[in-house]
C-alpha atoms as a printed R data frame, in Angstrom:
    type eleno elety resid chain resno        x       y       z
1   ATOM     1    CA   MET     A     1  -74.628 -63.804 -67.210
2   ATOM     2    CA   ARG     A     2  -75.868 -60.427 -68.400
3   ATOM     3    CA   GLY     A     3  -73.845 -58.518 -65.788
4   ATOM     4    CA   VAL     A     4  -70.585 -59.700 -67.382
5   ATOM     5    CA   SER     A     5  -71.461 -59.924 -71.085
6   ATOM     6    CA   PHE     A     6  -73.637 -56.805 -71.418
7   ATOM     7    CA   PRO     A     7  -71.543 -53.693 -72.362
8   ATOM     8    CA   SER     A     8  -71.605 -50.886 -69.820
9   ATOM     9    CA   HIS     A     9  -72.623 -48.279 -72.401
10  ATOM    10    CA   GLU     A    10  -75.771 -50.283 -73.099
11  ATOM    11    CA   TYR     A    11  -76.848 -49.745 -69.487
12  ATOM    12    CA   THR     A    12  -76.632 -46.007 -70.100
13  ATOM    13    CA   ARG     A    13  -78.613 -46.249 -73.331
14  ATOM    14    CA   VAL     A    14  -81.400 -48.228 -71.669
15  ATOM    15    CA   ALA     A    15  -81.465 -45.808 -68.719
16  ATOM    16    CA   GLU     A    16  -81.748 -42.771 -71.008
17  ATOM    17    CA   ALA     A    17  -84.559 -44.377 -72.982
18  ATOM    18    CA   TYR     A    18  -86.359 -45.224 -69.738
19  ATOM    19    CA   VAL     A    19  -86.033 -41.675 -68.348
20  ATOM    20    CA   ASN     A    20  -87.046 -40.038 -71.643
21  ATOM    21    CA   SER     A    21  -90.154 -42.205 -71.854
22  ATOM    22    CA   PHE     A    22  -91.697 -40.312 -68.922
23  ATOM    23    CA   ALA     A    23  -91.922 -37.208 -71.118
24  ATOM    24    CA   LEU     A    24  -94.456 -39.038 -73.298
25  ATOM    25    CA   PRO     A    25  -98.101 -39.747 -72.507
26  ATOM    26    CA   PRO     A    26  -98.613 -43.146 -70.863
27  ATOM    27    CA   ALA     A    27 -100.329 -44.514 -73.953
28  ATOM    28    CA   ALA     A    28  -97.369 -43.581 -76.169
29  ATOM    29    CA   ARG     A    29  -94.669 -45.166 -74.019
30  ATOM    30    CA   ASP     A    30  -92.849 -48.217 -75.306
31  ATOM    31    CA   PRO     A    31  -93.343 -51.079 -72.804
32  ATOM    32    CA   ALA     A    32  -89.961 -52.475 -73.829
33  ATOM    33    CA   ASN     A    33  -88.235 -49.602 -72.017
34  ATOM    34    CA   LEU     A    34  -89.753 -50.614 -68.697
35  ATOM    35    CA   THR     A    35  -88.983 -54.288 -69.320
36  ATOM    36    CA   ASN     A    36  -85.366 -53.586 -70.190
37  ATOM    37    CA   ALA     A    37  -84.919 -51.350 -67.147
38  ATOM    38    CA   ARG     A    38  -86.322 -54.041 -64.852
39  ATOM    39    CA   ASN     A    39  -84.072 -56.694 -66.372
40  ATOM    40    CA   LEU     A    40  -80.954 -54.573 -65.902
41  ATOM    41    CA   THR     A    41  -81.993 -53.748 -62.344
42  ATOM    42    CA   MET     A    42  -82.177 -57.452 -61.534
43  ATOM    43    CA   SER     A    43  -78.902 -58.016 -63.367
44  ATOM    44    CA   ALA     A    44  -77.100 -55.399 -61.251
45  ATOM    45    CA   ARG     A    45  -78.457 -56.946 -58.056
46  ATOM    46    CA   ALA     A    46  -77.267 -60.399 -59.100
47  ATOM    47    CA   TYR     A    47  -73.848 -59.034 -60.086
48  ATOM    48    CA   THR     A    48  -73.402 -57.421 -56.666
49  ATOM    49    CA   ARG     A    49  -74.375 -60.618 -54.866
50  ATOM    50    CA   VAL     A    50  -71.881 -62.614 -56.947
51  ATOM    51    CA   VAL     A    51  -69.029 -60.180 -56.241
52  ATOM    52    CA   LEU     A    52  -69.645 -60.265 -52.496
53  ATOM    53    CA   ARG     A    53  -69.870 -64.055 -52.626
54  ATOM    54    CA   LEU     A    54  -66.514 -64.144 -54.414
55  ATOM    55    CA   ARG     A    55  -65.020 -61.913 -51.730
56  ATOM    56    CA   ALA     A    56  -66.176 -64.238 -48.984
57  ATOM    57    CA   GLN     A    57  -64.822 -67.235 -50.895
58  ATOM    58    CA   ALA     A    58  -61.441 -65.599 -51.540
59  ATOM    59    CA   GLU     A    59  -61.004 -64.461 -47.942
60  ATOM    60    CA   ARG     A    60  -61.960 -67.855 -46.550
61  ATOM    61    CA   GLU     A    61  -59.493 -69.597 -48.850
62  ATOM    62    CA   ALA     A    62  -56.765 -67.100 -47.942
63  ATOM    63    CA   SER     A    63  -57.355 -67.604 -44.212
64  ATOM    64    CA   GLU     A    64  -57.173 -71.385 -44.596
65  ATOM    65    CA   VAL     A    65  -53.898 -71.102 -46.516
66  ATOM    66    CA   ALA     A    66  -52.479 -68.751 -43.875
67  ATOM    67    CA   ALA     A    67  -53.446 -71.161 -41.102
68  ATOM    68    CA   LEU     A    68  -51.835 -74.050 -42.978
69  ATOM    69    CA   LYS     A    69  -48.629 -72.093 -43.540
70  ATOM    70    CA   ALA     A    70  -48.405 -71.389 -39.823
71  ATOM    71    CA   THR     A    71  -48.289 -75.130 -39.093
72  ATOM    72    CA   LEU     A    72  -45.478 -75.899 -41.564
73  ATOM    73    CA   PRO     A    73  -41.813 -75.956 -40.495
74  ATOM    74    CA   PRO     A    74  -39.556 -73.209 -41.858
75  ATOM    75    CA   SER     A    75  -38.299 -73.895 -45.360
76  ATOM    76    CA   ASN     A    76  -34.752 -75.202 -45.832
77  ATOM    77    CA   SER     A    77  -32.015 -72.992 -47.162
78  ATOM    78    CA   LYS     A    78  -31.338 -73.045 -50.883
79  ATOM    79    CA   ARG     A    79  -27.681 -73.897 -50.251
80  ATOM    80    CA   ARG     A    80  -26.434 -77.485 -50.534
81  ATOM    81    CA   PHE     A    81  -23.577 -79.119 -48.686
82  ATOM    82    CA   THR     A    82  -20.614 -80.938 -50.196
83  ATOM    83    CA   ASN     A    83  -18.931 -84.042 -48.826
84  ATOM    84    CA   ASN     A    84  -16.484 -81.973 -46.788
85  ATOM    85    CA   GLY     A    85  -19.319 -80.182 -45.016
86  ATOM    86    CA   TYR     A    86  -18.926 -76.740 -46.610
87  ATOM    87    CA   ALA     A    87  -21.869 -74.953 -48.183
88  ATOM    88    CA   SER     A    88  -21.867 -74.335 -51.895
89  ATOM    89    CA   SER     A    89  -24.220 -72.820 -54.438
90  ATOM    90    CA   ARG     A    90  -26.297 -75.010 -56.719
91  ATOM    91    CA   SER     A    91  -24.882 -73.268 -59.781
92  ATOM    92    CA   SER     A    92  -21.359 -72.022 -60.315
93  ATOM    93    CA   PRO     A    93  -21.071 -68.697 -62.151
94  ATOM    94    CA   SER     A    94  -17.632 -69.604 -63.525
95  ATOM    95    CA   ARG     A    95  -18.764 -72.724 -65.377
96  ATOM    96    CA   PRO     A    96  -21.472 -72.950 -68.013
97  ATOM    97    CA   SER     A    97  -24.412 -75.179 -67.268
98  ATOM    98    CA   SER     A    98  -23.975 -78.727 -68.566
99  ATOM    99    CA   ARG     A    99  -26.405 -81.505 -69.325
100 ATOM   100    CA   PRO     A   100  -27.543 -83.694 -66.409
101 ATOM   101    CA   SER     A   101  -25.359 -86.665 -65.626
102 ATOM   102    CA   SER     A   102  -26.656 -90.132 -66.452
103 ATOM   103    CA   ARG     A   103  -25.032 -91.668 -63.375
104 ATOM   104    CA   PRO     A   104  -27.132 -92.211 -60.247
105 ATOM   105    CA   PRO     A   105  -26.457 -89.764 -57.417
106 ATOM   106    CA   SER     A   106  -23.929 -90.658 -54.774
107 ATOM   107    CA   PRO     A   107  -25.277 -91.685 -51.379
108 ATOM   108    CA   ASN     A   108  -23.185 -88.888 -49.872
109 ATOM   109    CA   SER     A   109  -24.438 -86.181 -52.250
110 ATOM   110    CA   SER     A   110  -26.762 -83.440 -51.153
111 ATOM   111    CA   TYR     A   111  -29.506 -84.702 -53.453
112 ATOM   112    CA   SER     A   112  -29.809 -88.113 -51.802
113 ATOM   113    CA   ASN     A   113  -28.747 -87.349 -48.240
114 ATOM   114    CA   PRO     A   114  -31.902 -87.081 -46.103
115 ATOM   115    CA   VAL     A   115  -30.339 -84.479 -43.813
116 ATOM   116    CA   TYR     A   116  -28.693 -82.035 -46.176
117 ATOM   117    CA   GLY     A   117  -30.556 -82.691 -49.383
118 ATOM   118    CA   SER     A   118  -34.148 -83.043 -48.277
119 ATOM   119    CA   SER     A   119  -36.443 -81.100 -50.538
120 ATOM   120    CA   PRO     A   120  -38.443 -78.383 -48.828
121 ATOM   121    CA   VAL     A   121  -42.162 -78.837 -48.402
122 ATOM   122    CA   ALA     A   122  -44.037 -76.828 -50.977
123 ATOM   123    CA   ALA     A   123  -45.801 -73.917 -49.321
124 ATOM   124    CA   PRO     A   124  -49.544 -73.865 -49.926
125 ATOM   125    CA   SER     A   125  -50.940 -71.053 -52.014
126 ATOM   126    CA   THR     A   126  -54.393 -69.809 -52.829
127 ATOM   127    CA   ASN     A   127  -55.871 -70.825 -56.172
128 ATOM   128    CA   PHE     A   128  -58.575 -68.146 -56.216
129 ATOM   129    CA   ARG     A   129  -58.732 -66.296 -59.537
130 ATOM   130    CA   SER     A   130  -61.560 -64.084 -60.704
131 ATOM   131    CA   PRO     A   131  -61.821 -61.021 -62.956
132 ATOM   132    CA   LEU     A   132  -64.599 -59.678 -60.729
133 ATOM   133    CA   PHE     A   133  -62.706 -59.492 -57.430
134 ATOM   134    CA   ARG     A   134  -59.129 -59.427 -56.162
135 ATOM   135    CA   LEU     A   135  -57.941 -59.746 -52.602
136 ATOM   136    CA   LYS     A   136  -56.794 -56.494 -50.989
137 ATOM   137    CA   ARG     A   137  -58.738 -54.524 -53.576
138 ATOM   138    CA   ALA     A   138  -62.031 -52.712 -53.160
139 ATOM   139    CA   PRO     A   139  -64.996 -54.500 -54.743
140 ATOM   140    CA   LEU     A   140  -66.862 -52.562 -57.414
141 ATOM   141    CA   LEU     A   141  -70.519 -53.275 -56.738
142 ATOM   142    CA   ARG     A   142  -73.323 -52.311 -59.096
143 ATOM   143    CA   VAL     A   143  -76.762 -50.795 -58.903
144 ATOM   144    CA   PHE     A   144  -78.989 -49.716 -61.772
145 ATOM   145    CA   VAL     A   145  -80.749 -46.461 -60.874
146 ATOM   146    CA   PRO     A   146  -81.660 -44.263 -63.887
147 ATOM   147    CA   SER     A   147  -81.020 -40.642 -62.928
148 ATOM   148    CA   PRO     A   148  -83.328 -37.913 -64.268
149 ATOM   149    CA   ASP     A   149  -80.657 -35.333 -63.309
150 ATOM   150    CA   GLY     A   150  -77.996 -36.671 -65.671
151 ATOM   151    CA   ASP     A   151  -74.495 -37.714 -64.663
152 ATOM   152    CA   TRP     A   152  -74.556 -36.010 -61.264
153 ATOM   153    CA   LEU     A   153  -76.557 -38.069 -58.791
154 ATOM   154    CA   SER     A   154  -79.005 -36.108 -56.680
155 ATOM   155    CA   ASP     A   155  -79.693 -36.881 -53.033
156 ATOM   156    CA   LYS     A   156  -82.835 -38.724 -54.101
157 ATOM   157    CA   SER     A   157  -80.846 -40.893 -56.520
158 ATOM   158    CA   VAL     A   158  -78.251 -41.699 -53.844
159 ATOM   159    CA   LEU     A   159  -81.011 -42.782 -51.469
160 ATOM   160    CA   GLU     A   160  -82.439 -44.946 -54.244
161 ATOM   161    CA   CYS     A   161  -79.005 -46.556 -54.679
162 ATOM   162    CA   GLU     A   162  -79.016 -47.432 -50.979
163 ATOM   163    CA   ALA     A   163  -82.520 -48.842 -51.373
164 ATOM   164    CA   GLU     A   164  -81.312 -50.985 -54.282
165 ATOM   165    CA   LEU     A   165  -78.587 -52.461 -52.091
166 ATOM   166    CA   LYS     A   166  -81.224 -53.295 -49.506
167 ATOM   167    CA   ARG     A   167  -83.452 -54.919 -52.135
168 ATOM   168    CA   ALA     A   168  -80.475 -56.979 -53.300
169 ATOM   169    CA   GLY     A   169  -80.101 -58.286 -49.750
170 ATOM   170    CA   VAL     A   170  -76.468 -57.199 -49.385
171 ATOM   171    CA   LEU     A   171  -76.772 -54.241 -47.022
172 ATOM   172    CA   GLY     A   172  -75.517 -56.322 -44.104
173 ATOM   173    CA   LEU     A   173  -72.542 -57.589 -46.127
174 ATOM   174    CA   LEU     A   174  -71.128 -54.172 -46.990
175 ATOM   175    CA   ARG     A   175  -67.914 -52.934 -45.397
176 ATOM   176    CA   VAL     A   176  -66.364 -49.536 -44.986
177 ATOM   177    CA   GLY     A   177  -64.645 -48.646 -48.252
178 ATOM   178    CA   ASP     A   178  -66.820 -50.707 -50.589
179 ATOM   179    CA   VAL     A   179  -67.378 -48.860 -53.871
180 ATOM   180    CA   VAL     A   180  -70.852 -48.846 -55.412
181 ATOM   181    CA   TRP     A   181  -71.286 -47.846 -59.043
182 ATOM   182    CA   ASP     A   182  -74.578 -46.678 -60.481
183 ATOM   183    CA   ILE     A   183  -73.940 -48.184 -63.885
184 ATOM   184    CA   ALA     A   184  -76.965 -46.422 -65.350
185 ATOM   185    CA   VAL     A   185  -75.224 -43.012 -65.488
186 ATOM   186    CA   GLY     A   186  -72.165 -43.985 -67.534
187 ATOM   187    CA   ASP     A   187  -68.576 -45.191 -67.400
188 ATOM   188    CA   GLU     A   188  -66.568 -41.995 -67.806
189 ATOM   189    CA   GLY     A   189  -64.094 -41.282 -65.020
190 ATOM   190    CA   ASN     A   190  -65.710 -41.884 -61.647
191 ATOM   191    CA   ILE     A   191  -69.225 -40.918 -62.689
192 ATOM   192    CA   GLY     A   192  -71.818 -42.659 -60.545
193 ATOM   193    CA   ARG     A   193  -69.290 -44.088 -58.070
194 ATOM   194    CA   LEU     A   194  -70.060 -43.846 -54.372
195 ATOM   195    CA   VAL     A   195  -68.289 -45.160 -51.287
196 ATOM   196    CA   TRP     A   196  -69.885 -46.937 -48.344
197 ATOM   197    CA   ASP     A   197  -68.811 -45.341 -45.039
198 ATOM   198    CA   GLY     A   198  -70.386 -47.969 -42.813
199 ATOM   199    CA   SER     A   199  -73.853 -46.411 -42.708
200 ATOM   200    CA   TYR     A   200  -74.460 -44.459 -45.902
201 ATOM   201    CA   LEU     A   201  -73.249 -44.031 -49.460
202 ATOM   202    CA   ILE     A   202  -71.154 -40.884 -49.773
203 ATOM   203    CA   ASP     A   203  -69.933 -39.062 -52.846
204 ATOM   204    CA   LEU     A   204  -66.313 -38.652 -53.851
205 ATOM   205    CA   ASP     A   205  -64.284 -35.568 -52.999
206 ATOM   206    CA   TYR     A   206  -63.748 -33.143 -55.896
207 ATOM   207    CA   LYS     A   207  -61.711 -30.464 -54.115
208 ATOM   208    CA   TYR     A   208  -58.367 -31.534 -55.585
209 ATOM   209    CA   SER     A   209  -59.368 -33.464 -58.701
210 ATOM   210    CA   SER     A   210  -62.003 -33.071 -61.376
211 ATOM   211    CA   VAL     A   211  -62.566 -36.840 -61.540
212 ATOM   212    CA   GLY     A   212  -62.974 -37.292 -57.777
213 ATOM   213    CA   ASP     A   213  -60.917 -38.811 -54.979
214 ATOM   214    CA   LEU     A   214  -61.544 -40.821 -51.859
215 ATOM   215    CA   PRO     A   215  -63.628 -38.803 -49.360
216 ATOM   216    CA   GLN     A   216  -61.856 -37.273 -46.394
217 ATOM   217    CA   TYR     A   217  -64.135 -39.166 -44.017
218 ATOM   218    CA   LEU     A   218  -62.309 -42.415 -44.809
219 ATOM   219    CA   PRO     A   219  -58.720 -42.517 -43.446
220 ATOM   220    CA   THR     A   220  -56.445 -43.937 -46.115
221 ATOM   221    CA   LEU     A   221  -54.275 -45.827 -43.632
222 ATOM   222    CA   ALA     A   222  -57.210 -48.129 -42.872
223 ATOM   223    CA   PHE     A   223  -56.938 -49.720 -46.331
224 ATOM   224    CA   PRO     A   224  -54.049 -51.310 -48.260
225 ATOM   225    CA   PRO     A   225  -52.074 -48.752 -50.300
226 ATOM   226    CA   SER     A   226  -53.429 -50.078 -53.616
227 ATOM   227    CA   TYR     A   227  -56.930 -50.865 -52.324
228 ATOM   228    CA   PHE     A   228  -58.724 -48.398 -54.616
229 ATOM   229    CA   HIS     A   229  -56.349 -48.688 -57.575
230 ATOM   230    CA   ARG     A   230  -58.350 -48.701 -60.841
231 ATOM   231    CA   VAL     A   231  -61.568 -48.714 -58.826
232 ATOM   232    CA   ILE     A   232  -61.418 -45.019 -57.998
233 ATOM   233    CA   ARG     A   233  -59.832 -43.694 -61.177
234 ATOM   234    CA   THR     A   234  -57.256 -40.918 -61.349
235 ATOM   235    CA   GLY     A   235  -57.189 -37.962 -63.720
236 ATOM   236    CA   PRO     A   236  -55.710 -38.010 -67.226
237 ATOM   237    CA   THR     A   237  -52.811 -35.705 -66.284
238 ATOM   238    CA   SER     A   238  -51.714 -37.457 -63.085
239 ATOM   239    CA   SER     A   239  -51.742 -41.049 -61.886
240 ATOM   240    CA   ASN     A   240  -51.029 -40.088 -58.270
241 ATOM   241    CA   PRO     A   241  -54.180 -40.445 -56.143
242 ATOM   242    CA   VAL     A   242  -55.080 -38.047 -53.352
243 ATOM   243    CA   VAL     A   243  -55.028 -39.652 -49.905
244 ATOM   244    CA   HIS     A   244  -55.822 -38.456 -46.391
245 ATOM   245    CA   VAL     A   245  -53.108 -39.351 -43.876
246 ATOM   246    CA   ASP     A   246  -52.569 -37.920 -40.408
247 ATOM   247    CA   ILE     A   247  -48.776 -37.889 -39.954
248 ATOM   248    CA   SER     A   248  -48.814 -36.096 -36.587
249 ATOM   249    CA   PRO     A   249  -48.217 -39.304 -34.534
250 ATOM   250    CA   TRP     A   250  -44.832 -39.626 -36.279
251 ATOM   251    CA   GLY     A   251  -43.979 -35.921 -36.107
252 ATOM   252    CA   GLN     A   252  -40.855 -36.326 -33.964
253 ATOM   253    CA   GLU     A   253  -39.382 -38.835 -36.399
254 ATOM   254    CA   ILE     A   254  -40.236 -36.606 -39.353
255 ATOM   255    CA   ALA     A   255  -38.549 -33.624 -37.704
256 ATOM   256    CA   ALA     A   256  -35.400 -35.643 -36.986
257 ATOM   257    CA   ASN     A   257  -35.091 -36.921 -40.578
258 ATOM   258    CA   LEU     A   258  -35.957 -33.702 -42.408
259 ATOM   259    CA   GLN     A   259  -33.532 -32.665 -45.176
260 ATOM   260    CA   LEU     A   260  -33.368 -30.021 -47.885
261 ATOM   261    CA   LEU     A   261  -32.264 -31.754 -51.090
262 ATOM   262    CA   GLN     A   262  -31.936 -31.197 -54.802
263 ATOM   263    CA   ASP     A   263  -34.196 -33.364 -56.919
264 ATOM   264    CA   ARG     A   264  -34.124 -33.880 -60.675
265 ATOM   265    CA   VAL     A   265  -37.483 -34.380 -62.371
266 ATOM   266    CA   ARG     A   266  -38.647 -34.753 -65.966
267 ATOM   267    CA   THR     A   267  -41.254 -32.262 -67.090
268 ATOM   268    CA   GLU     A   268  -43.136 -31.869 -70.344
269 ATOM   269    CA   THR     A   269  -43.773 -28.500 -71.937
270 ATOM   270    CA   PRO     A   270  -47.079 -27.642 -73.651
271 ATOM   271    CA   GLN     A   271  -45.269 -28.193 -76.950
272 ATOM   272    CA   GLY     A   272  -44.449 -31.781 -75.961
273 ATOM   273    CA   ASN     A   273  -40.739 -31.309 -75.230
274 ATOM   274    CA   ILE     A   274  -39.170 -33.157 -72.304
275 ATOM   275    CA   HIS     A   275  -36.793 -31.291 -69.992
276 ATOM   276    CA   ASN     A   276  -34.854 -32.309 -66.893
277 ATOM   277    CA   VAL     A   277  -35.473 -29.756 -64.160
278 ATOM   278    CA   VAL     A   278  -33.515 -29.477 -60.927
279 ATOM   279    CA   ARG     A   279  -35.545 -28.308 -57.960
280 ATOM   280    CA   TRP     A   280  -35.202 -28.085 -54.199
281 ATOM   281    CA   VAL     A   281  -37.411 -30.268 -52.013
282 ATOM   282    CA   HIS     A   282  -37.874 -30.853 -48.312
283 ATOM   283    CA   ARG     A   283  -37.828 -34.588 -47.708
284 ATOM   284    CA   SER     A   284  -38.214 -36.690 -44.597
285 ATOM   285    CA   SER     A   285  -39.296 -40.192 -43.664
286 ATOM   286    CA   PHE     A   286  -40.836 -42.188 -40.866
287 ATOM   287    CA   VAL     A   287  -41.453 -45.849 -40.212
288 ATOM   288    CA   ILE     A   288  -44.780 -47.458 -39.346
289 ATOM   289    CA   ARG     A   289  -43.683 -50.409 -37.262
290 ATOM   290    CA   PRO     A   290  -45.931 -53.405 -36.611
291 ATOM   291    CA   PRO     A   291  -46.878 -53.585 -32.948
292 ATOM   292    CA   ALA     A   292  -45.407 -56.221 -30.694
293 ATOM   293    CA   LYS     A   293  -47.313 -59.468 -30.609
294 ATOM   294    CA   ALA     A   294  -49.750 -59.716 -27.770
295 ATOM   295    CA   THR     A   295  -50.219 -62.702 -25.523
296 ATOM   296    CA   ASN     A   296  -52.507 -65.533 -26.517
297 ATOM   297    CA   HIS     A   297  -56.164 -65.283 -25.693
298 ATOM   298    CA   MET     A   298  -58.999 -67.759 -25.777
299 ATOM   299    CA   SER     A   299  -61.012 -68.093 -28.938
300 ATOM   300    CA   ILE     A   300  -64.734 -67.715 -28.362
301 ATOM   301    CA   SER     A   301  -65.632 -70.071 -31.210
302 ATOM   302    CA   SER     A   302  -63.257 -72.971 -30.475
303 ATOM   303    CA   GLY     A   303  -62.319 -72.426 -26.834
304 ATOM   304    CA   ARG     A   304  -58.638 -72.950 -27.682
305 ATOM   305    CA   PRO     A   305  -55.915 -70.331 -27.213
306 ATOM   306    CA   ARG     A   306  -54.890 -68.465 -30.319
307 ATOM   307    CA   PRO     A   307  -52.453 -65.594 -30.823
308 ATOM   308    CA   ALA     A   308  -53.946 -62.139 -30.813
309 ATOM   309    CA   SER     A   309  -53.406 -59.886 -33.804
310 ATOM   310    CA   PRO     A   310  -52.200 -56.523 -32.480
311 ATOM   311    CA   ARG     A   311  -53.153 -53.524 -34.567
312 ATOM   312    CA   ILE     A   312  -52.409 -49.806 -34.576
313 ATOM   313    CA   PRO     A   313  -55.539 -47.708 -33.960
314 ATOM   314    CA   ILE     A   314  -56.151 -44.632 -36.111
315 ATOM   315    CA   PRO     A   315  -57.119 -41.609 -33.978
316 ATOM   316    CA   ASP     A   316  -60.592 -40.158 -34.522
317 ATOM   317    CA   SER     A   317  -61.551 -42.827 -37.051
318 ATOM   318    CA   GLY     A   318  -64.367 -44.608 -35.282
319 ATOM   319    CA   GLY     A   319  -62.448 -47.773 -34.411
320 ATOM   320    CA   LEU     A   320  -60.412 -48.245 -37.603
321 ATOM   321    CA   PHE     A   321  -56.846 -49.580 -37.589
322 ATOM   322    CA   VAL     A   322  -53.753 -49.147 -39.753
323 ATOM   323    CA   ASP     A   323  -53.650 -51.784 -42.481
324 ATOM   324    CA   PRO     A   324  -50.489 -53.965 -42.415
325 ATOM   325    CA   GLY     A   325  -49.824 -52.978 -46.025
326 ATOM   326    CA   TRP     A   326  -48.581 -49.632 -44.705
327 ATOM   327    CA   TYR     A   327  -45.988 -51.173 -42.397
328 ATOM   328    CA   GLY     A   328  -42.590 -49.946 -43.514
329 ATOM   329    CA   THR     A   329  -41.062 -46.627 -44.529
330 ATOM   330    CA   LEU     A   330  -43.081 -43.630 -45.666
331 ATOM   331    CA   VAL     A   331  -41.139 -40.876 -47.412
332 ATOM   332    CA   VAL     A   332  -42.739 -37.437 -47.071
333 ATOM   333    CA   GLU     A   333  -41.902 -34.802 -49.660
334 ATOM   334    CA   THR     A   334  -42.844 -31.175 -50.163
335 ATOM   335    CA   GLU     A   335  -41.529 -28.165 -52.039
336 ATOM   336    CA   GLY     A   336  -38.238 -26.580 -51.038
337 ATOM   337    CA   THR     A   337  -39.784 -23.227 -50.129
338 ATOM   338    CA   ASN     A   338  -40.234 -21.660 -46.712
339 ATOM   339    CA   GLU     A   339  -44.001 -21.764 -47.151
340 ATOM   340    CA   ALA     A   340  -43.948 -25.492 -47.885
341 ATOM   341    CA   LEU     A   341  -41.703 -26.092 -44.876
342 ATOM   342    CA   ALA     A   342  -44.095 -24.156 -42.656
343 ATOM   343    CA   ASP     A   343  -46.977 -26.236 -44.008
344 ATOM   344    CA   LEU     A   344  -45.127 -29.462 -43.198
345 ATOM   345    CA   GLN     A   345  -44.413 -28.204 -39.692
346 ATOM   346    CA   ASP     A   346  -48.098 -27.422 -39.199
347 ATOM   347    CA   ARG     A   347  -48.896 -31.027 -40.126
348 ATOM   348    CA   CYS     A   348  -46.711 -32.197 -37.217
349 ATOM   349    CA   PRO     A   349  -47.794 -29.988 -34.290
350 ATOM   350    CA   GLY     A   350  -45.359 -29.990 -31.387
351 ATOM   351    CA   ALA     A   351  -42.599 -31.787 -33.288
352 ATOM   352    CA   PHE     A   352  -40.737 -28.697 -34.509
353 ATOM   353    CA   SER     A   353  -39.474 -25.744 -32.507
354 ATOM   354    CA   PRO     A   354  -41.866 -22.765 -32.533
355 ATOM   355    CA   ARG     A   355  -41.271 -20.285 -35.332
356 ATOM   356    CA   SER     A   356  -41.027 -16.580 -34.642
357 ATOM   357    CA   GLY     A   357  -44.189 -14.662 -35.414
358 ATOM   358    CA   ASN     A   358  -46.272 -17.826 -35.571
359 ATOM   359    CA   SER     A   359  -48.200 -17.510 -32.334
360 ATOM   360    CA   THR     A   360  -51.392 -16.447 -34.102
361 ATOM   361    CA   ARG     A   361  -51.140 -18.927 -36.923
362 ATOM   362    CA   ALA     A   362  -52.725 -21.817 -35.089
363 ATOM   363    CA   MET     A   363  -55.411 -23.451 -37.201
364 ATOM   364    CA   VAL     A   364  -58.488 -24.345 -35.259
365 ATOM   365    CA   SER     A   365  -61.132 -24.856 -37.925
366 ATOM   366    CA   LYS     A   366  -62.041 -28.403 -38.827
367 ATOM   367    CA   GLU     A   367  -61.641 -27.741 -42.539
368 ATOM   368    CA   ALA     A   368  -58.126 -26.376 -42.011
369 ATOM   369    CA   ASN     A   369  -57.160 -29.398 -39.940
370 ATOM   370    CA   GLU     A   370  -58.468 -31.744 -42.617
371 ATOM   371    CA   ALA     A   371  -56.424 -29.878 -45.236
372 ATOM   372    CA   LYS     A   372  -53.279 -30.808 -43.306
373 ATOM   373    CA   LYS     A   373  -53.959 -34.491 -43.977
374 ATOM   374    CA   VAL     A   374  -54.058 -34.239 -47.778
375 ATOM   375    CA   PHE     A   375  -51.215 -35.932 -49.668
376 ATOM   376    CA   LYS     A   376  -50.637 -37.612 -53.004
377 ATOM   377    CA   ILE     A   377  -49.101 -41.059 -53.364
378 ATOM   378    CA   LEU     A   378  -46.150 -40.907 -55.769
379 ATOM   379    CA   ARG     A   379  -46.643 -44.195 -57.571
380 ATOM   380    CA   GLU     A   380  -43.575 -43.874 -59.783
381 ATOM   381    CA   LYS     A   381  -41.325 -43.736 -56.701
382 ATOM   382    CA   SER     A   382  -43.158 -46.098 -54.371
383 ATOM   383    CA   ARG     A   383  -42.311 -49.754 -53.933
384 ATOM   384    CA   PRO     A   384  -43.293 -52.511 -51.488
385 ATOM   385    CA   GLY     A   385  -42.167 -51.472 -48.027
386 ATOM   386    CA   GLU     A   386  -41.413 -47.870 -49.099
387 ATOM   387    CA   ILE     A   387  -44.252 -45.541 -50.023
388 ATOM   388    CA   TRP     A   388  -43.663 -41.964 -51.144
389 ATOM   389    CA   ILE     A   389  -46.226 -39.247 -50.444
390 ATOM   390    CA   ARG     A   390  -46.202 -35.565 -51.355
391 ATOM   391    CA   ALA     A   391  -47.927 -32.842 -49.364
392 ATOM   392    CA   VAL     A   392  -50.778 -31.135 -51.226
393 ATOM   393    CA   ASN     A   393  -51.162 -27.448 -50.388
394 ATOM   394    CA   LEU     A   394  -54.196 -25.216 -50.572
395 ATOM   395    CA   LYS     A   395  -53.053 -23.688 -53.871
396 ATOM   396    CA   GLU     A   396  -53.825 -27.006 -55.568
397 ATOM   397    CA   ARG     A   397  -57.479 -26.934 -54.566
398 ATOM   398    CA   LEU     A   398  -59.914 -26.523 -57.421
399 ATOM   399    CA   PHE     A   399  -62.481 -24.697 -55.287
């Protein structure tokens, strides 16, 4: 398959040769340039169809495994029971492990007793493996659209990318958050990468990063925390991606947990020396709790009752919901200055007591409100069930 074996830089070389051929008279053009461009266009279409087919296959297999797990009884405890009825561990830390005994097990032992020693039923697991797609990750789809304007795609080139998706027959299979890469413009940073917003392809946001971040029109909470990891690349100086999160619904909890703390961080000087620096930070946390399970409702397809899946709606998102990957604790951090504290308070309107002299500071512009949703995920501190985010202020904007 050419889409897998053909190097990405060769796409760029063919695209440049194809674009440069239009500067020559028609009689002097090499017909191989047109042939190669057509072949790579068809290759990108086929690659996109395969990736979306793999996504459907992986999600179907995962749903079948989840349904099968729901029908299994809960697994037995890992503890075993001795003849006197007390629980004991399978391995004793005070004695070294010895070779297995050659004698048959006793009928009263935990290994042969059907009540205490029954082996748990192995839980089913998905066997889907593919280098082209991973569950809970954004697919990286491809189009081949040579750009006469260089690395930066013009509006005409973006429209041509949408037309290529339509010609590939996948326009109806796209979802919000799918990433489309015009492989003809190169593989440096996030060049040529666009995001599907449900109706159109939109460019990345370059306000806070020179390599581009997820656009502000897509609420980050609607996707798993690592959904765009290595698909939307981060800059060379920081591995913490910019995200857009509205924390105002949890403002009361943030205000109650707010603390001023000392934090020790490692910084590198321009000369390459590492220093431990102590700084003051404002830190708080809130918990995104899964909603209570709703009552069963009838399935339209089967006519049998099935449990509803309650979800948390995201305000002003056009019907999007909080992804379960965000359920848990979110730690919010900002600088230990009065200005940073005021910025955090503005992100949680109504949660903090009014500050003196702040009656005219209300932000009403849409751009200012969007700036209050900008954070960075601190990957080095985050872990499953506890995600750290840091407030990004206006001083960090590039333009």
